[in-house]
N, C-alpha and C positions, 0 to 999 in steps of 0.2 A: 504493500500500500504506500510505503514511503516513497517508492520510485515514481508513483503517479503524482504525488504532490511536489516532488522535486522537479519533475518535468513541467508541470503546470506553472510553478513559480519561475523557473528559468525562462519559459516561453513568454510569460507576462513581463518579466524584466526586460528582455531583449525587445519586445514589442514597444514597451514604454520608451526605451532608449531611442528606437527608430522614430517614433512619433515626435519625441522631444527634439531630435536632430532636424527633423523636417520643419517643425515650427520655428526653430531658431536659425533656419537656413544654413545649417552646417552639414546636412546630409550630402551635399555636393562635394565634400571632402572625401567621400567614400565611393559614390556612384555618380553616373551621368545624371545631371538634373532632369533630363528628359524621361528618366525612368523612376524618378523619386515618387511620382504619384502611385506607381504600382507597388513599390516597397512599402509606402505608408499605408496603402489600402490593404495589403496583406497583413501588416502589423495590426490594423484594426480588426481584421477577421480573426487573427490569432487571439486578440484580447477577448473578443466575443466568445471564442472557443474555450478560453480559460474560465470564463464566467459559467459557461454551461458545464464544464468539467467539475467545478466546485459544487454546482447544483446537484450533481449525481451523488446520492447518499452512499457512504462507504459500505453500509450493511448490504447494499444491493449486490456486492461482489464477494461477500464473506464466504459463500459456499465454494468459491474457486480457490481459496487459500490453502488447499491441501498440498502435500509434498509431491513433487514430480521427480525426485531423485537428482541425477546428474544434470538433467535439463534445467531443473530449477536452480541448481548451483551455478551453472554456466550463465544462466539468465541474470542471476544476481551479480556475478562478476562483470558481465557486459553492462548492466545498469549502473554499477558503481563507476566503471571506467568512463562511460559516456557522460554520466552526471558530473564527474570531476572535470572533464574537458569542457563541458557546457558551462559549468559554474565558473571556470577560469575565464572563458570568453565573456560571460556576463559581467564578472567583476572588472575585467579590463575595460569593458564598454562603459561601466559606471565611474571608474576611478580615473582612467587616463583621459586627458582632454583630446579632442580631435586634432590631428596634426597632419601636415602635408608630407608627401614623400620627399626625400632629400635629393640634392643634386648628385651626391655620391651614388645613391641607388639608381638614378637616371643613367649615370655613366656605366654602372654595372649591367644595366639592361641594354646598353648600346652594343649591338652585335658588330658594328663596323660596316654593316651593309645598309644602303639606303632603304628607308621604309616608306611604303605607299600608304597614306592615310585616306580616309573617306573623302571623296571628291576628286581624287587624282585622275579618274577617267574623264571627268568633265574638263579638267585643265588640259588634257591632251587633245581634246576635240577642237580647240581653237582659242582665240583671245577672249578672255573673260574679264569682268570687272574685279580688279584686285584691291580695290580701296578698302575692303573689309577683311582682307586676308590677315590671318595670324601666323604665328611661327609654323604651325602644322601645315597650313595651306601652302605657304611658301616652300616648306620642305618637300611637299608633294610636287610642286612645280619644279624645283631643282632636280628632283629625281626623274620625273616623267616627261619633261618638256622635250619634244623632238626638234624644236627650233628655238634654242635658248636666246638667240639674238633678238627675238621679238619682245622679250621682257627687259632688255637692256634699257636703262634709263628710268625704270619704274621707281617712284619714290615710296619709301616704306617708313612706317612708324610702328615699332614692335615692342612688346614687353616680354621679357624672359630673364633667365639667369645665366651667368657666365660659366662656360665650361672650356676646358682646353681643347683646341683643335689639332689637326695634324701638323707635324713638324714644328711644334712649339707655338703655333698660331693660336688665335682665340676664336671662340664660337659662341653663338647665342642659342640657348636651348629652352625647351619647355616640354612638360609631360602631357601627352595626349591620351585621354581616356575614351574608350569605346563604350564599355558597359560599367566597369568599376575599377578601383585602383589596382586590382589584381592584374588587369590587362594593360595597365599604363605603359606606354612606350615613349622614349624620348624623340623629339623632333629637333634637329640641329641644323643651324645655318652657319657656314663659314664666314668669318669677318676679315676685312682688310681695312686699311686706312689708319687713322689715328685712334687706336684702341688703348684706353688707360689700363694700367696694371691693377686689375681687380682680382679678388679671390674667387675661387670656384664656388658657385652657389650664390654669389651676390646678385640681387635682382636689379635690373636696369631698364630704362626706357631708351630705346635706340631709334635714331632717325638716320636715314641714309638712302643710297641708291643701289639698285640691282645692276651689276655689271657682269660682263663675260670675261673670265680669266684667260690666261695665255693658252690653257689647254682646252678651251671651249666650255668650261664649266661655269655655272652661275655662282656668284659670290655677292655678299653685301659690302659695299663700300661705305663704312660708317662715317657720318658727318658729325654726330654727337652721341655720346653715351652718358646718360645721367643716372647715378645710383638712386634707387627708390626702395621703399619698404615692400615686403612681400605683399602682393595684392590679396584682397579678400577671397577671390576665387583664383587659385594659383594654376589651375589646369585649363586646357583647351579640350574641346569635344568634337 
């Protein structure tokens, strides 16, 4: 019977945490904002389920509490293990404040190969309005553009954090989330020009121009790089 109440309590705690993060607009630190409504909706469903579970009287199940031998023992072990793990997750969700993924983690997830993000196919089809492009959009352009020269001269204003580029150069990066932080992948843009000596992970606002390098690759020629505080929403989607 204890395992039932443990499960109900943990489900209720995680549901309350999810709803709380949604109300305080911090759920976006964990999942894509476009899917927040689904996560919050499911949390509400689980809360309703916990109320119904509490409403079921324990004596309704007392006749099932006889011994099943080894199966019962293994079930108890599995229940304790699962309950411990779930309790740890619930405690972490309550105690630890929401935090963004670090620049170091972004570098660890960087495979060294260009990554195509959502919208890359649209970029390949022809000239598009780049005025609203973020770091991820431009990273897709840099990877997929079959005629790089048509983007030369485009002016950009971008927000991201500094990371080391190839051969000691600098780069501007940002984590891109498709569904949640588990699938977050870094988008990185190589920088040239007057780049100040900043630490890895420092957030900046960059203005500059897209140029074509000697090897035909696209790069950002930085005109100004201004250190800023980490934005309220540090990810792109």
